[in-house]
PDB file with SEQRES, HELIX, SHEET and CRYST1 records, atoms N, CA, C and O in Angstrom:
SEQRES   1 A   79  ALA ALA LEU HIS PHE SER ALA GLY ALA ARG ALA ARG ILE          
SEQRES   2 A   79  LEU LYS SER GLY GLY THR VAL LEU THR LEU ASP GLN LEU          
SEQRES   3 A   79  ALA LEU ARG THR PRO THR GLY SER ASN THR VAL LEU LEU          
SEQRES   4 A   79  ARG GLY PRO LYS ASN ALA ARG GLU ALA ARG LYS HIS PHE          
SEQRES   5 A   79  GLY ALA ALA GLY VAL PRO ASN SER SER THR VAL PRO TYR          
SEQRES   6 A   79  ILE ARG SER LYS GLY ARG LYS PHE GLU LYS ALA ARG GLY          
SEQRES   7 A   79  ARG                                                          
HELIX    1 AA1 ALA A    7  LYS A   15  1                                   9    
HELIX    2 AA2 LEU A   23  ARG A   29  1                                   7    
HELIX    3 AA3 LYS A   43  ALA A   45  5                                   3    
HELIX    4 AA4 GLU A   47  HIS A   51  5                                   5    
HELIX    5 AA5 ALA A   76  GLY A   78  5                                   3    
CRYST1    1.000    1.000    1.000  90.00  90.00  90.00 P 1           1          
ATOM      1  N   ALA A   1     105.528 100.684 111.686  1.00  0.00           N  
ATOM      2  CA  ALA A   1     104.127 101.049 111.748  1.00  0.00           C  
ATOM      3  C   ALA A   1     103.500 100.715 110.384  1.00  0.00           C  
ATOM      4  O   ALA A   1     104.124 100.861 109.333  1.00  0.00           O  
ATOM      5  N   ALA A   2     102.236 100.258 110.449  1.00  0.00           N  
ATOM      6  CA  ALA A   2     101.501  99.933 109.273  1.00  0.00           C  
ATOM      7  C   ALA A   2     100.037 100.098 109.518  1.00  0.00           C  
ATOM      8  O   ALA A   2      99.612 100.272 110.660  1.00  0.00           O  
ATOM      9  N   LEU A   3      99.211 100.044 108.414  1.00  0.00           N  
ATOM     10  CA  LEU A   3      97.771 100.085 108.581  1.00  0.00           C  
ATOM     11  C   LEU A   3      97.233  98.897 109.253  1.00  0.00           C  
ATOM     12  O   LEU A   3      96.361  98.996 110.116  1.00  0.00           O  
ATOM     13  N   HIS A   4      97.754  97.726 108.863  1.00  0.00           N  
ATOM     14  CA  HIS A   4      97.422  96.501 109.567  1.00  0.00           C  
ATOM     15  C   HIS A   4      98.569  95.480 109.362  1.00  0.00           C  
ATOM     16  O   HIS A   4      99.384  95.630 108.452  1.00  0.00           O  
ATOM     17  N   PHE A   5      98.616  94.478 110.195  1.00  0.00           N  
ATOM     18  CA  PHE A   5      99.595  93.394 110.141  1.00  0.00           C  
ATOM     19  C   PHE A   5      98.936  92.086 109.999  1.00  0.00           C  
ATOM     20  O   PHE A   5      97.881  91.859 110.591  1.00  0.00           O  
ATOM     21  N   SER A   6      99.522  91.188 109.220  1.00  0.00           N  
ATOM     22  CA  SER A   6      99.094  89.822 109.224  1.00  0.00           C  
ATOM     23  C   SER A   6      99.524  89.134 110.481  1.00  0.00           C  
ATOM     24  O   SER A   6     100.402  89.645 111.177  1.00  0.00           O  
ATOM     25  N   ALA A   7      98.973  88.042 110.801  1.00  0.00           N  
ATOM     26  CA  ALA A   7      99.358  87.371 112.058  1.00  0.00           C  
ATOM     27  C   ALA A   7     100.742  86.845 111.956  1.00  0.00           C  
ATOM     28  O   ALA A   7     101.469  86.854 112.950  1.00  0.00           O  
ATOM     29  N   GLY A   8     101.175  86.357 110.737  1.00  0.00           N  
ATOM     30  CA  GLY A   8     102.520  85.873 110.577  1.00  0.00           C  
ATOM     31  C   GLY A   8     103.546  87.017 110.702  1.00  0.00           C  
ATOM     32  O   GLY A   8     104.585  86.879 111.347  1.00  0.00           O  
ATOM     33  N   ALA A   9     103.220  88.125 110.073  1.00  0.00           N  
ATOM     34  CA  ALA A   9     104.196  89.277 110.213  1.00  0.00           C  
ATOM     35  C   ALA A   9     104.296  89.767 111.583  1.00  0.00           C  
ATOM     36  O   ALA A   9     105.402  90.074 112.029  1.00  0.00           O  
ATOM     37  N   ARG A  10     103.207  89.870 112.313  1.00  0.00           N  
ATOM     38  CA  ARG A  10     103.141  90.351 113.705  1.00  0.00           C  
ATOM     39  C   ARG A  10     103.979  89.360 114.564  1.00  0.00           C  
ATOM     40  O   ARG A  10     104.715  89.789 115.452  1.00  0.00           O  
ATOM     41  N   ALA A  11     103.868  88.082 114.305  1.00  0.00           N  
ATOM     42  CA  ALA A  11     104.649  87.069 115.131  1.00  0.00           C  
ATOM     43  C   ALA A  11     106.142  87.171 114.896  1.00  0.00           C  
ATOM     44  O   ALA A  11     106.934  87.108 115.837  1.00  0.00           O  
ATOM     45  N   ARG A  12     106.542  87.335 113.587  1.00  0.00           N  
ATOM     46  CA  ARG A  12     107.949  87.492 113.292  1.00  0.00           C  
ATOM     47  C   ARG A  12     108.562  88.722 113.879  1.00  0.00           C  
ATOM     48  O   ARG A  12     109.703  88.668 114.340  1.00  0.00           O  
ATOM     49  N   ILE A  13     107.829  89.890 113.887  1.00  0.00           N  
ATOM     50  CA  ILE A  13     108.316  91.089 114.436  1.00  0.00           C  
ATOM     51  C   ILE A  13     108.503  90.953 115.948  1.00  0.00           C  
ATOM     52  O   ILE A  13     109.541  91.333 116.490  1.00  0.00           O  
ATOM     53  N   LEU A  14     107.491  90.409 116.622  1.00  0.00           N  
ATOM     54  CA  LEU A  14     107.580  90.239 118.068  1.00  0.00           C  
ATOM     55  C   LEU A  14     108.642  89.228 118.469  1.00  0.00           C  
ATOM     56  O   LEU A  14     109.298  89.412 119.494  1.00  0.00           O  
ATOM     57  N   LYS A  15     108.824  88.212 117.725  1.00  0.00           N  
ATOM     58  CA  LYS A  15     109.799  87.161 118.032  1.00  0.00           C  
ATOM     59  C   LYS A  15     111.246  87.727 117.963  1.00  0.00           C  
ATOM     60  O   LYS A  15     112.123  87.314 118.723  1.00  0.00           O  
ATOM     61  N   SER A  16     111.460  88.662 117.050  1.00  0.00           N  
ATOM     62  CA  SER A  16     112.852  89.219 116.937  1.00  0.00           C  
ATOM     63  C   SER A  16     113.034  90.411 117.842  1.00  0.00           C  
ATOM     64  O   SER A  16     114.048  91.104 117.760  1.00  0.00           O  
ATOM     65  N   GLY A  17     112.071  90.660 118.701  1.00  0.00           N  
ATOM     66  CA  GLY A  17     112.285  91.722 119.699  1.00  0.00           C  
ATOM     67  C   GLY A  17     111.781  93.086 119.264  1.00  0.00           C  
ATOM     68  O   GLY A  17     112.113  94.071 119.924  1.00  0.00           O  
ATOM     69  N   GLY A  18     110.985  93.214 118.173  1.00  0.00           N  
ATOM     70  CA  GLY A  18     110.500  94.500 117.752  1.00  0.00           C  
ATOM     71  C   GLY A  18     109.166  94.838 118.338  1.00  0.00           C  
ATOM     72  O   GLY A  18     108.576  94.051 119.079  1.00  0.00           O  
ATOM     73  N   THR A  19     108.694  96.002 118.007  1.00  0.00           N  
ATOM     74  CA  THR A  19     107.398  96.441 118.528  1.00  0.00           C  
ATOM     75  C   THR A  19     106.472  96.675 117.273  1.00  0.00           C  
ATOM     76  O   THR A  19     106.935  97.120 116.223  1.00  0.00           O  
ATOM     77  N   VAL A  20     105.194  96.366 117.427  1.00  0.00           N  
ATOM     78  CA  VAL A  20     104.223  96.495 116.335  1.00  0.00           C  
ATOM     79  C   VAL A  20     103.384  97.754 116.677  1.00  0.00           C  
ATOM     80  O   VAL A  20     102.731  97.850 117.716  1.00  0.00           O  
ATOM     81  N   LEU A  21     103.452  98.716 115.716  1.00  0.00           N  
ATOM     82  CA  LEU A  21     102.738  99.981 115.905  1.00  0.00           C  
ATOM     83  C   LEU A  21     101.796 100.240 114.740  1.00  0.00           C  
ATOM     84  O   LEU A  21     102.162  99.978 113.594  1.00  0.00           O  
ATOM     85  N   THR A  22     100.622 100.734 114.991  1.00  0.00           N  
ATOM     86  CA  THR A  22      99.820 101.272 113.877  1.00  0.00           C  
ATOM     87  C   THR A  22     100.221 102.696 113.623  1.00  0.00           C  
ATOM     88  O   THR A  22     100.968 103.275 114.412  1.00  0.00           O  
ATOM     89  N   LEU A  23      99.752 103.275 112.556  1.00  0.00           N  
ATOM     90  CA  LEU A  23     100.175 104.624 112.169  1.00  0.00           C  
ATOM     91  C   LEU A  23      99.710 105.674 113.264  1.00  0.00           C  
ATOM     92  O   LEU A  23     100.432 106.624 113.564  1.00  0.00           O  
ATOM     93  N   ASP A  24      98.568 105.476 113.802  1.00  0.00           N  
ATOM     94  CA  ASP A  24      98.070 106.438 114.807  1.00  0.00           C  
ATOM     95  C   ASP A  24      98.933 106.324 116.134  1.00  0.00           C  
ATOM     96  O   ASP A  24      99.209 107.325 116.794  1.00  0.00           O  
ATOM     97  N   GLN A  25      99.330 105.085 116.475  1.00  0.00           N  
ATOM     98  CA  GLN A  25     100.234 104.908 117.594  1.00  0.00           C  
ATOM     99  C   GLN A  25     101.595 105.637 117.357  1.00  0.00           C  
ATOM    100  O   GLN A  25     102.147 106.308 118.229  1.00  0.00           O  
ATOM    101  N   LEU A  26     102.082 105.445 116.105  1.00  0.00           N  
ATOM    102  CA  LEU A  26     103.353 106.083 115.777  1.00  0.00           C  
ATOM    103  C   LEU A  26     103.220 107.603 115.823  1.00  0.00           C  
ATOM    104  O   LEU A  26     104.162 108.262 116.265  1.00  0.00           O  
ATOM    105  N   ALA A  27     102.114 108.193 115.396  1.00  0.00           N  
ATOM    106  CA  ALA A  27     101.871 109.631 115.485  1.00  0.00           C  
ATOM    107  C   ALA A  27     101.891 110.139 116.924  1.00  0.00           C  
ATOM    108  O   ALA A  27     102.401 111.228 117.187  1.00  0.00           O  
ATOM    109  N   LEU A  28     101.349 109.372 117.844  1.00  0.00           N  
ATOM    110  CA  LEU A  28     101.332 109.744 119.249  1.00  0.00           C  
ATOM    111  C   LEU A  28     102.701 109.591 119.860  1.00  0.00           C  
ATOM    112  O   LEU A  28     103.070 110.331 120.772  1.00  0.00           O  
ATOM    113  N   ARG A  29     103.461 108.626 119.357  1.00  0.00           N  
ATOM    114  CA  ARG A  29     104.836 108.428 119.953  1.00  0.00           C  
ATOM    115  C   ARG A  29     105.796 109.510 119.495  1.00  0.00           C  
ATOM    116  O   ARG A  29     106.541 110.059 120.307  1.00  0.00           O  
ATOM    117  N   THR A  30     105.790 109.820 118.227  1.00  0.00           N  
ATOM    118  CA  THR A  30     106.622 110.882 117.662  1.00  0.00           C  
ATOM    119  C   THR A  30     105.785 111.777 116.761  1.00  0.00           C  
ATOM    120  O   THR A  30     105.718 111.565 115.550  1.00  0.00           O  
ATOM    121  N   PRO A  31     105.127 112.811 117.379  1.00  0.00           N  
ATOM    122  CA  PRO A  31     104.363 113.705 116.646  1.00  0.00           C  
ATOM    123  C   PRO A  31     105.060 114.409 115.507  1.00  0.00           C  
ATOM    124  O   PRO A  31     104.414 114.610 114.478  1.00  0.00           O  
ATOM    125  N   THR A  32     106.236 114.778 115.586  1.00  0.00           N  
ATOM    126  CA  THR A  32     107.035 115.495 114.548  1.00  0.00           C  
ATOM    127  C   THR A  32     107.556 114.491 113.474  1.00  0.00           C  
ATOM    128  O   THR A  32     107.903 114.920 112.374  1.00  0.00           O  
ATOM    129  N   GLY A  33     107.617 113.178 113.767  1.00  0.00           N  
ATOM    130  CA  GLY A  33     108.129 112.243 112.815  1.00  0.00           C  
ATOM    131  C   GLY A  33     109.609 112.207 112.743  1.00  0.00           C  
ATOM    132  O   GLY A  33     110.151 111.666 111.779  1.00  0.00           O  
ATOM    133  N   SER A  34     110.336 112.777 113.752  1.00  0.00           N  
ATOM    134  CA  SER A  34     111.775 112.761 113.718  1.00  0.00           C  
ATOM    135  C   SER A  34     112.334 111.364 113.958  1.00  0.00           C  
ATOM    136  O   SER A  34     111.776 110.589 114.734  1.00  0.00           O  
ATOM    137  N   ASN A  35     113.458 111.043 113.277  1.00  0.00           N  
ATOM    138  CA  ASN A  35     114.036 109.653 113.404  1.00  0.00           C  
ATOM    139  C   ASN A  35     113.040 108.658 112.887  1.00  0.00           C  
ATOM    140  O   ASN A  35     113.016 107.549 113.421  1.00  0.00           O  
ATOM    141  N   THR A  36     112.260 108.919 111.957  1.00  0.00           N  
ATOM    142  CA  THR A  36     111.311 107.955 111.368  1.00  0.00           C  
ATOM    143  C   THR A  36     111.538 107.841 109.897  1.00  0.00           C  
ATOM    144  O   THR A  36     111.712 108.842 109.202  1.00  0.00           O  
ATOM    145  N   VAL A  37     111.537 106.642 109.425  1.00  0.00           N  
ATOM    146  CA  VAL A  37     111.648 106.353 108.018  1.00  0.00           C  
ATOM    147  C   VAL A  37     110.455 105.632 107.504  1.00  0.00           C  
ATOM    148  O   VAL A  37     110.185 104.537 107.996  1.00  0.00           O  
ATOM    149  N   LEU A  38     109.724 106.128 106.577  1.00  0.00           N  
ATOM    150  CA  LEU A  38     108.544 105.435 106.040  1.00  0.00           C  
ATOM    151  C   LEU A  38     108.904 104.635 104.827  1.00  0.00           C  
ATOM    152  O   LEU A  38     109.514 105.192 103.915  1.00  0.00           O  
ATOM    153  N   LEU A  39     108.584 103.412 104.749  1.00  0.00           N  
ATOM    154  CA  LEU A  39     108.853 102.502 103.641  1.00  0.00           C  
ATOM    155  C   LEU A  39     107.580 102.125 102.969  1.00  0.00           C  
ATOM    156  O   LEU A  39     106.497 102.262 103.537  1.00  0.00           O  
ATOM    157  N   ARG A  40     107.704 101.647 101.752  1.00  0.00           N  
ATOM    158  CA  ARG A  40     106.539 101.172 100.994  1.00  0.00           C  
ATOM    159  C   ARG A  40     107.032 100.076 100.049  1.00  0.00           C  
ATOM    160  O   ARG A  40     108.141 100.130  99.518  1.00  0.00           O  
ATOM    161  N   GLY A  41     106.177  99.095  99.865  1.00  0.00           N  
ATOM    162  CA  GLY A  41     106.520  97.934  99.003  1.00  0.00           C  
ATOM    163  C   GLY A  41     106.699  98.335  97.610  1.00  0.00           C  
ATOM    164  O   GLY A  41     106.350  99.452  97.229  1.00  0.00           O  
ATOM    165  N   PRO A  42     107.250  97.438  96.805  1.00  0.00           N  
ATOM    166  CA  PRO A  42     107.493  97.760  95.353  1.00  0.00           C  
ATOM    167  C   PRO A  42     106.211  97.769  94.610  1.00  0.00           C  
ATOM    168  O   PRO A  42     105.381  96.865  94.711  1.00  0.00           O  
ATOM    169  N   LYS A  43     106.065  98.873  93.818  1.00  0.00           N  
ATOM    170  CA  LYS A  43     104.873  99.033  92.989  1.00  0.00           C  
ATOM    171  C   LYS A  43     104.826  98.088  91.828  1.00  0.00           C  
ATOM    172  O   LYS A  43     103.747  97.682  91.398  1.00  0.00           O  
ATOM    173  N   ASN A  44     106.030  97.714  91.288  1.00  0.00           N  
ATOM    174  CA  ASN A  44     106.133  96.900  90.118  1.00  0.00           C  
ATOM    175  C   ASN A  44     106.169  95.407  90.397  1.00  0.00           C  
ATOM    176  O   ASN A  44     106.489  94.639  89.489  1.00  0.00           O  
ATOM    177  N   ALA A  45     105.866  94.970  91.577  1.00  0.00           N  
ATOM    178  CA  ALA A  45     105.836  93.556  91.911  1.00  0.00           C  
ATOM    179  C   ALA A  45     104.539  92.891  91.691  1.00  0.00           C  
ATOM    180  O   ALA A  45     104.357  91.738  92.081  1.00  0.00           O  
ATOM    181  N   ARG A  46     103.581  93.609  91.048  1.00  0.00           N  
ATOM    182  CA  ARG A  46     102.255  93.050  90.829  1.00  0.00           C  
ATOM    183  C   ARG A  46     102.271  92.041  89.665  1.00  0.00           C  
ATOM    184  O   ARG A  46     103.069  92.143  88.734  1.00  0.00           O  
ATOM    185  N   GLU A  47     101.391  91.104  89.759  1.00  0.00           N  
ATOM    186  CA  GLU A  47     101.229  90.093  88.671  1.00  0.00           C  
ATOM    187  C   GLU A  47     100.882  90.787  87.339  1.00  0.00           C  
ATOM    188  O   GLU A  47     101.350  90.355  86.285  1.00  0.00           O  
ATOM    189  N   ALA A  48     100.082  91.839  87.375  1.00  0.00           N  
ATOM    190  CA  ALA A  48      99.614  92.494  86.185  1.00  0.00           C  
ATOM    191  C   ALA A  48     100.750  93.179  85.439  1.00  0.00           C  
ATOM    192  O   ALA A  48     100.636  93.359  84.227  1.00  0.00           O  
ATOM    193  N   ARG A  49     101.794  93.554  86.067  1.00  0.00           N  
ATOM    194  CA  ARG A  49     102.960  94.206  85.386  1.00  0.00           C  
ATOM    195  C   ARG A  49     103.627  93.252  84.361  1.00  0.00           C  
ATOM    196  O   ARG A  49     104.250  93.715  83.405  1.00  0.00           O  
ATOM    197  N   LYS A  50     103.500  91.968  84.557  1.00  0.00           N  
ATOM    198  CA  LYS A  50     104.074  90.979  83.639  1.00  0.00           C  
ATOM    199  C   LYS A  50     103.505  91.083  82.280  1.00  0.00           C  
ATOM    200  O   LYS A  50     104.180  90.762  81.302  1.00  0.00           O  
ATOM    201  N   HIS A  51     102.237  91.538  82.168  1.00  0.00           N  
ATOM    202  CA  HIS A  51     101.525  91.525  80.966  1.00  0.00           C  
ATOM    203  C   HIS A  51     101.628  92.875  80.227  1.00  0.00           C  
ATOM    204  O   HIS A  51     101.116  92.993  79.113  1.00  0.00           O  
ATOM    205  N   PHE A  52     102.261  93.870  80.805  1.00  0.00           N  
ATOM    206  CA  PHE A  52     102.310  95.213  80.199  1.00  0.00           C  
ATOM    207  C   PHE A  52     103.447  95.259  79.118  1.00  0.00           C  
ATOM    208  O   PHE A  52     104.515  94.682  79.322  1.00  0.00           O  
ATOM    209  N   GLY A  53     103.208  95.927  78.015  1.00  0.00           N  
ATOM    210  CA  GLY A  53     104.226  96.085  77.005  1.00  0.00           C  
ATOM    211  C   GLY A  53     103.803  95.346  75.742  1.00  0.00           C  
ATOM    212  O   GLY A  53     102.924  94.484  75.737  1.00  0.00           O  
ATOM    213  N   ALA A  54     104.494  95.742  74.664  1.00  0.00           N  
ATOM    214  CA  ALA A  54     104.203  95.101  73.356  1.00  0.00           C  
ATOM    215  C   ALA A  54     104.889  93.733  73.296  1.00  0.00           C  
ATOM    216  O   ALA A  54     106.042  93.577  73.697  1.00  0.00           O  
ATOM    217  N   ALA A  55     104.143  92.750  72.783  1.00  0.00           N  
ATOM    218  CA  ALA A  55     104.656  91.377  72.771  1.00  0.00           C  
ATOM    219  C   ALA A  55     105.582  91.115  71.612  1.00  0.00           C  
ATOM    220  O   ALA A  55     106.498  90.305  71.753  1.00  0.00           O  
ATOM    221  N   GLY A  56     105.402  91.740  70.495  1.00  0.00           N  
ATOM    222  CA  GLY A  56     106.278  91.422  69.288  1.00  0.00           C  
ATOM    223  C   GLY A  56     107.625  92.145  69.234  1.00  0.00           C  
ATOM    224  O   GLY A  56     108.380  91.949  68.282  1.00  0.00           O  
ATOM    225  N   VAL A  57     107.939  92.964  70.217  1.00  0.00           N  
ATOM    226  CA  VAL A  57     109.192  93.747  70.127  1.00  0.00           C  
ATOM    227  C   VAL A  57     110.317  92.840  70.516  1.00  0.00           C  
ATOM    228  O   VAL A  57     110.129  91.983  71.380  1.00  0.00           O  
ATOM    229  N   PRO A  58     111.545  92.989  69.891  1.00  0.00           N  
ATOM    230  CA  PRO A  58     112.657  92.157  70.242  1.00  0.00           C  
ATOM    231  C   PRO A  58     113.002  92.341  71.685  1.00  0.00           C  
ATOM    232  O   PRO A  58     112.838  93.438  72.219  1.00  0.00           O  
ATOM    233  N   ASN A  59     113.480  91.300  72.346  1.00  0.00           N  
ATOM    234  CA  ASN A  59     113.905  91.284  73.808  1.00  0.00           C  
ATOM    235  C   ASN A  59     112.751  91.539  74.684  1.00  0.00           C  
ATOM    236  O   ASN A  59     112.969  91.851  75.855  1.00  0.00           O  
ATOM    237  N   SER A  60     111.515  91.438  74.233  1.00  0.00           N  
ATOM    238  CA  SER A  60     110.373  91.676  75.116  1.00  0.00           C  
ATOM    239  C   SER A  60     109.981  90.352  75.764  1.00  0.00           C  
ATOM    240  O   SER A  60     109.866  89.345  75.065  1.00  0.00           O  
ATOM    241  N   SER A  61     109.778  90.323  77.049  1.00  0.00           N  
ATOM    242  CA  SER A  61     109.377  89.103  77.745  1.00  0.00           C  
ATOM    243  C   SER A  61     107.924  89.237  78.353  1.00  0.00           C  
ATOM    244  O   SER A  61     107.617  88.780  79.454  1.00  0.00           O  
ATOM    245  N   THR A  62     107.091  89.896  77.535  1.00  0.00           N  
ATOM    246  CA  THR A  62     105.751  90.157  77.991  1.00  0.00           C  
ATOM    247  C   THR A  62     104.946  88.783  77.992  1.00  0.00           C  
ATOM    248  O   THR A  62     104.983  88.009  77.036  1.00  0.00           O  
ATOM    249  N   VAL A  63     104.261  88.567  79.082  1.00  0.00           N  
ATOM    250  CA  VAL A  63     103.529  87.376  79.328  1.00  0.00           C  
ATOM    251  C   VAL A  63     102.139  87.511  78.688  1.00  0.00           C  
ATOM    252  O   VAL A  63     101.472  88.519  78.920  1.00  0.00           O  
ATOM    253  N   PRO A  64     101.690  86.561  77.911  1.00  0.00           N  
ATOM    254  CA  PRO A  64     100.401  86.690  77.244  1.00  0.00           C  
ATOM    255  C   PRO A  64      99.210  86.352  78.216  1.00  0.00           C  
ATOM    256  O   PRO A  64      99.342  85.549  79.140  1.00  0.00           O  
ATOM    257  N   TYR A  65      98.104  86.980  77.960  1.00  0.00           N  
ATOM    258  CA  TYR A  65      96.887  86.664  78.678  1.00  0.00           C  
ATOM    259  C   TYR A  65      96.280  85.327  78.102  1.00  0.00           C  
ATOM    260  O   TYR A  65      95.782  85.308  76.976  1.00  0.00           O  
ATOM    261  N   ILE A  66      96.333  84.231  78.894  1.00  0.00           N  
ATOM    262  CA  ILE A  66      95.886  82.956  78.388  1.00  0.00           C  
ATOM    263  C   ILE A  66      94.849  82.297  79.307  1.00  0.00           C  
ATOM    264  O   ILE A  66      94.770  82.635  80.488  1.00  0.00           O  
ATOM    265  N   ARG A  67      94.092  81.404  78.799  1.00  0.00           N  
ATOM    266  CA  ARG A  67      93.038  80.818  79.563  1.00  0.00           C  
ATOM    267  C   ARG A  67      93.598  79.789  80.601  1.00  0.00           C  
ATOM    268  O   ARG A  67      93.118  79.702  81.732  1.00  0.00           O  
ATOM    269  N   SER A  68      94.587  79.052  80.185  1.00  0.00           N  
ATOM    270  CA  SER A  68      95.248  78.025  81.094  1.00  0.00           C  
ATOM    271  C   SER A  68      96.711  77.905  80.767  1.00  0.00           C  
ATOM    272  O   SER A  68      97.149  78.386  79.722  1.00  0.00           O  
ATOM    273  N   LYS A  69      97.438  77.311  81.586  1.00  0.00           N  
ATOM    274  CA  LYS A  69      98.871  77.058  81.421  1.00  0.00           C  
ATOM    275  C   LYS A  69      99.196  75.688  80.986  1.00  0.00           C  
ATOM    276  O   LYS A  69     100.346  75.269  81.124  1.00  0.00           O  
ATOM    277  N   GLY A  70      98.243  74.941  80.456  1.00  0.00           N  
ATOM    278  CA  GLY A  70      98.435  73.610  80.059  1.00  0.00           C  
ATOM    279  C   GLY A  70      99.224  73.429  78.787  1.00  0.00           C  
ATOM    280  O   GLY A  70      99.737  74.391  78.217  1.00  0.00           O  
ATOM    281  N   ARG A  71      99.323  72.143  78.328  1.00  0.00           N  
ATOM    282  CA  ARG A  71     100.162  71.821  77.172  1.00  0.00           C  
ATOM    283  C   ARG A  71      99.700  72.508  75.936  1.00  0.00           C  
ATOM    284  O   ARG A  71     100.534  72.900  75.120  1.00  0.00           O  
ATOM    285  N   LYS A  72      98.381  72.686  75.737  1.00  0.00           N  
ATOM    286  CA  LYS A  72      97.829  73.113  74.489  1.00  0.00           C  
ATOM    287  C   LYS A  72      97.710  74.636  74.377  1.00  0.00           C  
ATOM    288  O   LYS A  72      97.289  75.133  73.333  1.00  0.00           O  
ATOM    289  N   PHE A  73      98.065  75.384  75.412  1.00  0.00           N  
ATOM    290  CA  PHE A  73      97.698  76.784  75.466  1.00  0.00           C  
ATOM    291  C   PHE A  73      98.948  77.712  75.345  1.00  0.00           C  
ATOM    292  O   PHE A  73      99.644  77.959  76.329  1.00  0.00           O  
ATOM    293  N   GLU A  74      99.203  78.208  74.128  1.00  0.00           N  
ATOM    294  CA  GLU A  74     100.244  79.149  73.797  1.00  0.00           C  
ATOM    295  C   GLU A  74     101.620  78.693  74.358  1.00  0.00           C  
ATOM    296  O   GLU A  74     102.259  79.402  75.136  1.00  0.00           O  
ATOM    297  N   LYS A  75     102.036  77.509  73.940  1.00  0.00           N  
ATOM    298  CA  LYS A  75     103.352  76.980  74.384  1.00  0.00           C  
ATOM    299  C   LYS A  75     104.355  77.048  73.218  1.00  0.00           C  
ATOM    300  O   LYS A  75     105.547  76.827  73.433  1.00  0.00           O  
ATOM    301  N   ALA A  76     103.889  77.357  71.961  1.00  0.00           N  
ATOM    302  CA  ALA A  76     104.830  77.251  70.917  1.00  0.00           C  
ATOM    303  C   ALA A  76     105.723  78.519  70.897  1.00  0.00           C  
ATOM    304  O   ALA A  76     105.344  79.554  71.445  1.00  0.00           O  
ATOM    305  N   ARG A  77     106.908  78.427  70.262  1.00  0.00           N  
ATOM    306  CA  ARG A  77     107.854  79.501  70.069  1.00  0.00           C  
ATOM    307  C   ARG A  77     108.244  80.213  71.334  1.00  0.00           C  
ATOM    308  O   ARG A  77     108.294  81.442  71.372  1.00  0.00           O  
ATOM    309  N   GLY A  78     108.530  79.432  72.398  1.00  0.00           N  
ATOM    310  CA  GLY A  78     109.095  79.929  73.594  1.00  0.00           C  
ATOM    311  C   GLY A  78     108.215  80.810  74.403  1.00  0.00           C  
ATOM    312  O   GLY A  78     108.711  81.722  75.064  1.00  0.00           O  
ATOM    313  N   ARG A  79     106.866  80.576  74.388  1.00  0.00           N  
ATOM    314  CA  ARG A  79     106.029  81.408  75.161  1.00  0.00           C  
ATOM    315  C   ARG A  79     105.984  80.946  76.629  1.00  0.00           C  
ATOM    316  O   ARG A  79     105.300  81.559  77.448  1.00  0.00           O  
TER     317      ARG A  79                                                      
END                                                                             
C-alpha cells in the first residue's frame, strides 16, 4: 500500500503477481492492521545529505556546494 504509485512501479508489481493498494483500501481490507508491515524509504538517501558536515575534518567526505562540475570548479586536492 502507498499514497500513490508511479506507472513503472505499478507495472512491476502487477507483472510479478502482486496487488496494488492505496492506504484507504488497505484499511478497509484489514481494519486492525494484523499481518501488516509498514515500510518507509531511507531518510538519508537524499542528495542534500551529501553536503552535511564539516568539510575540513579528517576522513570527512562532505561534498561542496559548487556552481558546476566542470574542470575549473573545485577540482583541486581531491574534491
